[in-house]
Each structure stands twice: as C-alpha cells, then as structure tokens.
C-alpha positions in Angstrom: 93.7 84.3 101.4 91.0 87.1 99.9 92.2 89.5 97.9 91.6 92.3 96.1 92.4 94.4 92.9 91.5 97.1 91.4 91.9 100.0 88.9 90.2 103.1 88.6 90.5 106.5 87.1 89.2 109.4 89.6 88.8 113.1 88.7 91.7 114.2 91.6 95.4 115.2 91.2 97.3 112.0 92.6 98.7 115.1 95.1 95.0 114.8 96.1 94.2 111.1 96.5 97.8 110.4 98.3 97.3 113.1 100.8 93.9 111.5 101.7 95.4 108.1 102.1 98.1 108.8 104.0 96.1 110.8 107.0 95.4 107.3 108.6 94.6 109.4 111.2 90.9 110.6 109.8 90.6 106.6 108.9 87.9 106.0 111.4 85.9 109.0 109.8 85.3 107.7 107.1 86.2 104.4 106.8 83.4 101.7 107.2 84.3 99.4 110.6 87.3 101.9 111.4 87.1 102.5 114.8 90.0 104.0 115.6 93.5 104.4 114.1 97.0 106.1 116.0 100.7 106.5 114.0 102.6 105.7 116.9 105.6 106.2 115.4 107.3 108.6 112.3 110.3 108.7 110.7 111.4 109.7 106.8 109.2 108.2 104.0 107.6 105.5 106.6 105.5 105.7 109.2 103.3 102.8 112.7 99.9 102.8 113.3 97.4 100.8 115.1 93.6 100.7 113.1 90.9 99.3 115.9 88.4 97.8 113.0 84.9 96.5 114.4 81.9 95.2 113.0 79.2 92.7 115.0 81.0 91.6 117.5 84.2 91.2 115.8 87.1 93.9 117.2 90.9 93.7 116.7 93.9 96.6 116.3 95.7 96.1 113.4 99.6 97.4 113.8 101.3 97.8 109.9 104.5 99.6 109.4 103.5 102.1 106.0 106.2 102.5 103.4 105.9 105.8 101.8 106.6 107.0 98.2 105.4 110.1 98.3 102.3 110.8 96.1 104.1 107.2 93.9 102.2 104.5 96.4 101.8 103.4 100.0 103.1 100.2 100.6 102.1 98.7 104.0 103.4 96.2 105.6 101.8 93.6 108.0 103.5 94.2 112.1 100.4 92.6 114.4 97.4 91.5 114.8 95.0 88.0 114.4 95.9 87.3 110.7 98.9 85.8 108.9 100.0 88.7 107.3 98.5 91.4 104.8 100.4 93.0 102.4 98.0 96.3 101.1 99.4 99.4 98.4 97.9 101.6 96.5 99.5 103.2 94.0 98.9 106.9 91.5 99.9 107.1 88.3 99.3 110.6 87.1 97.4 111.2 83.7 98.0 113.7 81.7 93.9 115.9 82.2 94.8 115.7 86.2 93.0 112.6 87.1 94.8 109.9 88.4 94.4 106.1 87.6 94.8 104.2 91.3 95.6 100.7 91.4 95.1 98.9 94.8 95.7 95.8 95.8 95.0 93.7 99.2 95.7 90.1 100.6 95.7 89.0 103.3 95.6 86.1 105.5 93.5 84.8 109.0 96.4 83.1 111.4 92.8 80.9 112.7 91.0 79.1 110.6 87.8 79.7 112.7 88.1 83.3 112.8 88.7 83.7 108.6 85.2 81.6 109.4 83.1 83.4 111.9 85.1 87.2 110.1 86.0 86.2 106.6 83.6 86.8 105.3 82.7 90.2 107.0 86.9 91.8 106.1 86.1 90.3 102.7 83.1 93.1 102.5 84.6 95.9 104.1 88.3 95.8 101.6 86.2 95.2 98.7 84.5 98.7 100.0 87.4 100.7 100.3 88.4 101.8 97.8 84.6 104.2 97.6 85.4 105.0 101.4 88.4 107.3 100.4 87.1 108.3 96.8 84.1 109.7 98.8 86.2 110.9 101.6 88.2 113.0 98.5 84.8 114.8 97.5 84.3 115.8 100.5 87.5 117.6 100.6 88.0 118.6 97.5 84.2 118.7 96.2 82.6 116.3 93.9 83.7 116.0 89.9 83.0 114.2 87.2 
C-alpha cells in the first residue's frame, strides 16, 4: 500500500498551479511514464479520464473520476485498471506573497501481489517524481521563478 505525501510552497499562484494540474490532456507532454491521457466525459466540476502509464514492459490504462473545487482542490477517485484502489488529492493554498502551498497525497494498492512485485517499485518511483514534473511544467508555461 504505497503512499506518498508532499507539501511544498512554490513561486506560482494557486490559479497557475491548478491550471497545470487540471490540464490532463497535456500530461503526456511532461509527466514521466504517461503515454496517453484523455478526458472522455465532462460535467460541472468533475470529469472522467483515462491515463495510459508505461515504462519498460509495463503498460496499463487507468480510469479515474476527478472532482474539482476550482483553484482549491482536485480529488481523484479510481474507477478501473490494475489497482485495488487509488486515491489522489491536490490542495492549493494561496500565500500572501502570491505564492502557493500545495499538499499532494497519493495512496494506492495493486490488485495482484505478483504485479506489485514486478512494477510496484517503479510505480512508486514515478509517484515520487510527480510533483517535480508539475513544477517543471509550470516553469515552462509561466517562466522560472524563485
């Protein structure tokens, strides 16, 4: 049951960081091991999306339901794929200086213990690099800041 939590204060506004995280269709451009992403259904403050994750011989599709509280939080609920469960949440807290503190949490478990032994360590490593990938994307879009 790998779990990763991260809190960082970043030199971007909550609006800027929220826009980067919610732009799921662009994930393959910057998110390591994301080979494809597609939002297939939209509703007010929510959408359903498929992500294709791959590295080495591993390639799997994940379907998730994403709940949006605009510029405040993004909560991802697992629908289908190779996992027993997945919970992911981003919280965006504006700072007085225009920066933003983010709280990122992801918790998951594979359905198969064999599958977890084969790719669990790689999947866990990918999760640990996710926040930095989003920071680098924000720098590409909005410019590097300190």
